[in-house]
Structure formats: C-alpha cells, structure tokens
C-alpha positions in Angstrom: 4.4 -59.2 -9.4 5.5 -60.8 -12.7 4.4 -58.8 -15.7 3.3 -60.2 -19.0 6.0 -58.7 -21.1 7.2 -59.6 -24.6 10.3 -61.6 -25.3 13.0 -60.2 -27.7 11.6 -56.7 -28.0 13.9 -54.0 -29.4 14.1 -51.5 -26.6 13.5 -47.9 -27.6 15.1 -45.0 -25.8 13.7 -44.2 -22.4 12.0 -40.9 -21.7 13.6 -39.3 -18.7 11.3 -38.3 -16.0 11.6 -34.6 -15.0 10.9 -33.6 -11.4 8.5 -30.9 -12.6 5.8 -31.4 -15.3 5.9 -29.2 -18.3 3.4 -26.4 -18.6 0.4 -26.5 -20.9 0.9 -27.2 -24.6 1.3 -24.2 -27.0 -1.9 -22.8 -28.4 -0.5 -23.1 -31.9 -0.8 -26.9 -31.9 -3.5 -28.5 -34.0 -5.4 -31.4 -32.5 -8.1 -33.4 -34.3 -10.6 -35.3 -32.2 -12.3 -38.4 -33.7 -15.3 -39.5 -31.9 -16.6 -43.1 -31.9 -19.2 -43.1 -29.1 -18.9 -45.0 -25.9 -19.8 -44.1 -22.3 -18.0 -40.7 -22.7 -20.8 -39.9 -25.1 -23.4 -41.7 -23.0 -26.7 -40.2 -21.7 -28.9 -41.2 -18.7 -32.3 -40.1 -17.5 -30.8 -38.4 -14.5 -27.5 -37.4 -13.0 -27.6 -40.3 -10.6 -29.0 -43.0 -12.8 -26.9 -46.2 -13.1 -28.3 -47.1 -16.5 -27.4 -45.2 -19.6 -27.1 -45.4 -23.4 -23.7 -45.2 -25.0 -22.9 -43.0 -28.0 -25.8 -40.5 -27.7 -23.8 -37.3 -27.5 -22.2 -35.7 -30.6 -18.6 -34.7 -30.6 -19.3 -30.9 -30.7 -21.3 -31.3 -27.5 -18.5 -33.2 -25.8 -16.0 -30.5 -26.7 -18.2 -27.7 -25.6 -18.4 -29.3 -22.2 -14.6 -29.0 -21.6 -13.7 -25.6 -20.3 -10.6 -23.9 -21.7 -9.9 -26.6 -24.2 -8.8 -23.9 -26.6 -6.0 -22.9 -24.3 -4.3 -26.2 -25.1 -4.6 -26.4 -28.9 -6.6 -25.5 -31.9 -9.2 -28.4 -31.7 -11.4 -29.8 -34.4 -14.0 -32.6 -34.0 -15.2 -35.3 -36.3 -17.7 -38.1 -35.8 -16.5 -41.5 -37.0 -19.1 -43.6 -35.3 -21.7 -43.4 -32.5 -21.6 -46.9 -30.8 -20.9 -48.5 -27.6 -17.5 -50.1 -27.8 -18.9 -53.5 -27.2 -20.2 -53.1 -30.7 -16.8 -52.0 -32.2 -16.3 -53.7 -35.5 -13.8 -54.1 -38.3 -15.5 -51.6 -40.5 -15.1 -48.8 -37.9 -11.5 -50.0 -37.2 -10.5 -49.7 -40.8 -12.2 -46.4 -41.3 -10.7 -45.0 -38.1 -7.2 -46.1 -39.0 -7.4 -44.8 -42.5 -8.7 -41.4 -41.3 -5.8 -41.2 -38.8 -3.3 -41.9 -41.5 -4.9 -39.2 -43.7 -4.8 -36.6 -40.9 -1.2 -37.5 -40.1 -0.2 -36.1 -43.6 -1.7 -32.7 -42.7 -0.7 -30.0 -40.3 -2.4 -31.8 -37.4 0.1 -32.2 -34.6 -1.8 -34.9 -32.7 -5.0 -36.9 -32.7 -7.4 -37.8 -29.9 -10.0 -40.7 -30.2 -12.9 -40.8 -27.9 -14.0 -44.4 -27.4 -15.8 -46.7 -25.1 -13.7 -48.5 -22.5 -14.9 -52.0 -23.1 -12.7 -52.6 -26.1 -10.5 -49.5 -25.9 -7.4 -51.6 -25.3 -8.1 -53.6 -28.4 -8.6 -50.6 -30.7 -5.5 -49.0 -29.2 -3.4 -52.0 -30.0 -4.9 -52.4 -33.5 -4.1 -48.8 -34.3 -0.6 -49.1 -32.9 0.1 -51.7 -35.6 -1.5 -50.0 -38.6 -1.1 -46.3 -38.1 2.2 -45.1 -39.6 3.0 -41.8 -38.0 5.1 -40.6 -35.1 2.5 -37.9 -34.2 0.8 -38.6 -30.8 -2.3 -40.7 -31.1 -4.3 -40.6 -27.8 -7.4 -42.6 -26.9 -9.6 -41.5 -24.1 -13.1 -42.3 -22.7 -15.0 -42.3 -19.5 -16.4 -44.7 -16.9 -19.4 -42.5 -16.2 -21.8 -41.0 -18.9 -21.7 -37.4 -19.8 -24.9 -36.7 -17.8 -23.5 -38.2 -14.6 -23.2 -36.1 -11.4 -19.4 -36.7 -11.5 -18.7 -37.3 -15.2 -15.0 -38.1 -15.7 -15.1 -37.5 -19.5 -14.3 -33.8 -19.6 -11.1 -34.1 -17.5 -10.0 -37.1 -19.6 -10.6 -35.1 -22.9 -8.7 -32.1 -21.5 -5.7 -34.3 -20.5 -5.8 -36.3 -23.8 -5.7 -33.1 -25.8 -2.8 -31.8 -23.7 -0.8 -35.0 -24.4 -1.7 -35.0 -28.1 -0.5 -31.4 -28.4 2.7 -32.1 -26.5 5.9 -32.3 -28.7 7.5 -34.6 -26.0 4.8 -37.2 -26.9 6.0 -37.5 -30.5 7.2 -41.1 -31.1 5.4 -42.7 -28.2 2.8 -44.3 -30.5 -0.8 -44.9 -29.5 -1.6 -44.0 -25.9 -4.6 -44.3 -23.6 -5.1 -41.3 -21.3 -7.6 -42.0 -18.5 -7.8 -41.0 -14.8 -4.6 -38.7 -15.0 -2.5 -41.6 -16.4 -0.8 -42.3 -19.7 -0.7 -45.9 -20.9 0.8 -47.4 -24.0 -1.3 -49.6 -26.3 0.8 -52.8 -25.8 0.6 -52.7 -22.0 -2.8 -51.3 -21.1 -5.8 -53.4 -20.1 -9.1 -52.9 -18.3 -9.2 -54.3 -14.8 -12.5 -53.3 -13.3 -16.1 -53.1 -14.6 -17.0 -49.7 -13.2 -14.2 -47.9 -11.4 -12.6 -44.8 -12.9 -9.2 -46.3 -12.2 -10.0 -49.3 -14.3 -7.0 -49.1 -16.7 -3.7 -50.5 -15.6 -0.4 -51.1 -17.5 1.4 -54.3 -16.8 4.7 -52.8 -18.0 4.3 -49.6 -16.1 2.9 -46.2 -17.1 4.2 -44.1 -20.0 3.5 -41.1 -17.7 1.0 -39.0 -15.8 -1.0 -35.9 -16.8 -2.9 -33.7 -14.4 -4.8 -30.6 -15.4 -3.1 -30.6 -18.8 0.5 -30.9 -17.4 2.3 -34.1 -18.3 5.3 -36.0 -17.1 6.7 -39.0 -19.0 8.5 -42.0 -17.5 9.4 -44.3 -20.4 8.9 -45.2 -24.1 7.1 -48.3 -25.3 9.2 -51.4 -25.8 7.5 -53.1 -28.6 7.4 -52.2 -32.3 4.6 -49.8 -33.2 3.4 -47.2 -35.7 6.5 -46.0 -37.7 8.4 -49.3 -37.0 5.4 -51.6 -37.7 5.4 -53.5 -41.0 1.7 -54.1 -41.0 -0.6 -52.2 -43.3 -4.3 -52.0 -44.1 -3.7 -50.5 -47.6 -6.1 -52.3 -49.9 -7.6 -54.4 -47.0 -11.4 -54.6 -47.0 -11.7 -57.3 -44.3 -9.6 -59.1 -41.7 -9.3 -62.9 -41.3 -11.5 -64.7 -38.8 -9.6 -65.5 -35.6 -11.5 -66.9 -32.6 -10.6 -66.9 -28.9 -11.4 -70.1 -27.0 -11.5 -69.9 -23.2 -9.8 -72.8 -21.3 -11.1 -74.1 -17.9 -11.2 -77.2 -15.8 -12.4 -80.1 -17.8 -12.6 -78.2 -21.1 -13.0 -80.4 -24.2 -11.7 -79.6 -27.7 -15.2 -79.1 -29.0 -15.1 -75.4 -29.3 -11.8 -75.4 -31.0 -13.1 -77.9 -33.5 -16.2 -75.8 -34.0 -14.2 -72.7 -34.7 -12.2 -74.5 -37.3 -15.4 -75.9 -38.9 -16.8 -72.3 -38.9 -13.9 -71.1 -41.0 -11.5 -69.7 -38.5 -8.0 -69.0 -40.1 -6.6 -68.7 -36.6 -7.3 -69.8 -33.0 -6.2 -68.2 -29.8 -6.6 -70.1 -26.6 -7.1 -68.2 -23.3 -5.3 -70.9 -21.4 -4.8 -71.6 -17.7 -1.6 -70.7 -16.1 1.3 -70.6 -18.6 -1.0 -71.0 -21.6 -1.9 -74.6 -20.6 -5.0 -76.7 -21.4 -6.4 -80.2 -21.0 -5.0 -83.0 -23.1 -8.3 -83.1 -25.1 -8.1 -79.4 -25.9 -4.5 -79.7 -26.8 -5.3 -82.5 -29.2 -7.8 -80.4 -31.0 -5.5 -77.4 -31.1 -2.7 -79.5 -32.5 -5.1 -80.9 -35.2 -6.1 -77.3 -36.1 -2.5 -76.3 -36.5 -1.8 -79.4 -38.7 -4.7 -78.3 -40.9 -3.1 -74.9 -41.4 -5.1 -73.0 -38.8 -2.5 -70.9 -37.0 -2.9 -71.7 -33.3 -1.7 -69.3 -30.6 -1.4 -70.1 -26.9 -2.2 -67.2 -24.5 -3.5 -67.2 -21.0 -6.5 -66.0 -19.0 -4.1 -64.9 -16.3 -3.7 -61.1 -16.5 0.1 -60.9 -16.0 3.1 -63.0 -16.9 5.0 -64.3 -20.0 3.6 -67.2 -22.0 6.8 -69.3 -22.4 7.6 -71.5 -25.4 8.6 -75.1 -24.9 7.9 -75.2 -21.2 5.2 -77.7 -20.6 4.1 -78.0 -24.2 6.4 -78.8 -27.1 5.3 -75.9 -29.3 7.9 -76.8 -32.1 6.7 -80.3 -32.4 3.0 -79.4 -32.4 3.3 -76.3 -34.6 2.0 -73.9 -32.0 2.7 -70.2 -31.3 3.2 -68.7 -27.9 1.7 -65.3 -27.3 4.6 -64.1 -25.1 3.4 -60.8 -23.6 0.0 -60.5 -25.3 -3.4 -61.1 -23.7 -5.8 -63.3 -25.7 -7.6 -60.2 -27.1 -4.4 -58.5 -28.3 -3.0 -61.8 -29.6 -6.0 -62.1 -31.7 -5.4 -58.7 -33.3 -1.8 -59.4 -34.1 -2.6 -62.8 -35.5 -5.4 -61.3 -37.8 -2.9 -58.8 -39.2 -0.2 -61.4 -39.6 -2.5 -63.7 -41.5 -3.0 -61.0 -44.2 0.5 -62.0 -45.5 1.5 -65.3 -44.0 0.3 -68.5 -42.2 3.8 -69.7 -41.3 4.0 -70.4 -37.5 7.7 -69.6 -37.4 7.2 -66.2 -38.9 4.2 -65.4 -36.8 6.1 -66.5 -33.7 8.7 -63.9 -34.5 6.0 -61.2 -34.8 4.9 -62.1 -31.3 8.5 -61.5 -30.1 8.7 -58.1 -31.7 5.2 -56.6 -31.4 
C-alpha cells in the first residue's frame, strides 16, 4: 500500500526497537494531564447505552478511575475545556498550546491531553507545530464513554501517562496513544466511526505500549516542536481557510463562495492525485490569482499528492499538500498565512512539515 508521506523531509534519527519493553516509568517523573472533554469524559444513562454526552466527567474523576496511576508518575490534573471534539475551536487550541508551553518551562517531565477522537488528529498536528519543547506531549481519548460496560479510557490514560513519563519518549514530539499503540501527529488519522482500533498511522507506528510498558520503533520524519518555526506568540486568531470537497461533476461554486466569504486560503479534498473537474480548477486558479493561497490535497486516505503531474501547479500558482490530508493541510496553511502568502514559500513548508 502506498502511504501518503511528505516529500523532502529531513529524516531524524531512528529509535531502535528493543526486543523487550522497558519497565514502568520512575515514580519521580512529573506528568500533567490537561483535560478538554470528549468521549473519554462522556456519560450515558446506562453501561450499555449507545448514546451519551461528551465532556461530562471532570479530570479528577477520570484520574481516580485509573488504578495504580501513581506508580507511573506524580500526576496532576487540570481542566482546559469540557467539550466534544466536534466543537473544538481556535480559542481552546490557543489556550491549550500556551498552557503546554508554560508547563514545559517547569519541572513537568511530560504532558497528557485527554481529548475527543473526532478531531484528535487535527489538535495533535496543530500542537506539533506550535509547542516548542522536546518533552513528551501525549494525546489520548476513548471510543467508549466513561460509563460504558467496557470503557477504554482508563487503559488509554494509564498508557499515555507511561509514555509521557518515559525518558525515551523525549524528542518524539506530539503523540497519540490509543488502543496500546503510539502514533505521531503527522501520520495519525481516524479510520472508523466507532471501533477502538480507529486510529492508524500511514507512515507506521512510533511504538506500542501495553500495561504501561512501551517499545519504540521510529522517530517522526517531519519537522515538529523544537524544530518548528511556527509560533502563536501574540496570535489572537488564525486566518480563515476552508476545505472544499471534490466529487464527480463538482462545479467551482463552493470555491467561489469561500473566497467571497473571506477565506485567505482554500484546500481542496481532490479526487485521486488531488485532481478536480475543469470547472473547479478554473475557480481554484482564479482564487490563487486573487491572492487566496490554494492547496491541492486528496480525499484518498493514503498516497503522495504530486506536483506538476496532471496539473501545472507552477503556472497556476497552486500548492500541493504532499503527505498531508485536507484537514492537516488546512492547519499548516493557517499557520503559514500568519507570516506569508507566497505560494513558493508555503510549498516548501509542505515539504518540510
């Protein structure tokens, strides 16, 4: 299977995989847990109810439900938000990132963020670009609410804390720990609506963690955290960037509408190799000519979006997303637009991040 990987990444050193996982982290480690809500904090009327409400359980209740958490680290909890991640917004993003950067300057050894799974991959990628520390940042959540007969949240929290407290995880950037697996922010994406194994990594796992014991396979390829040039210092809002979904017979009307509504950038979730109808391409080209940075991505989950293949990106002023999904391309573009609208510069960002 071809994977959607970036082009021109500076490869970091690989983490060798040991045949035996390391034992539990030292109790002297300090781990801060920042809660934002999500299914992991969800509550239902009964243990077998399919319906539930996200973000109903406070962080202290979540932590008290995890046996022997104190054997992994000295853990503290803080409530940042109490929302379902379908309602994740820029205000929470900026507050969360700033709090992580503040904590990174203290004696905290690692940070865990509890989060809904719907937009977890987006928050993870955003944080990987604007958090400037080599301390482990670990996101986790659940596919079943805390009141479920087989809630997966407690085990995920336990394993997330173990990774956050692990000195071998230093420098690995922002990770997602779910279902005994360790994913990196650039690669991870949600693949199933309800299964506990929903998260997959198109570039392969960072590692695995079971009952608090972790093994690591590789380091992330792309620039992140301490090697990222992006910052949110002094930033109160992010530029508007819209994603337009491509399909058979699509017109350029939605692209035109996004531009008319004030979009500073447009990302197309194209067919195949980032392609679209001639009508949509005409509108996208017009948007680029008007100064709206226009990025071609794909609705296909894996594969590289190539430049200058079926579309003359140079002549039309378009940017190829390379290894990024539409939702992650939108995040990178929003941050890039804080300092530049030059397509050539932004194209280089997509090669590196």
